[in-house]
Residue, then its C-alpha position, 0 to 999 in steps of 0.5 A: m056548246n059547252i059540255n059538263d058531264i059524261q056518263l059511262q054506261i058499262q056493261t061486264n063480262p056478257l058472254i058470260s051468262k049467254q054461255l051459262e045458258r047453251r047445251p053443248k052441241k052433240a054431233v050426231f054423224s049420218d050412216a053416209a058419214k060414217k063410212a066415209w070417216l072409217d073409209l077414211e081411217n083405212r086408207l090412212e098410213d100411220s101419223p097423227l090423223k090417223e090416229a085423231t080419226q080413229a078416235l072420232n070413230k071410237h067416240h062416235q062408237i062407228k067401229 
């Protein structure tokens, strides 16, 4: 078997077009989830985790 020719087919950045088609996901919290996050925030001492929990609760308008 003699091979005289090799042909390459290249597809560049196939993910970009798929990423443009996607819409950002929106998290939806149930009432139970909102209560759980608020309870967690109230139990935590001052820390970066508590700050992150407060930001999450504020973002989802839990308070």
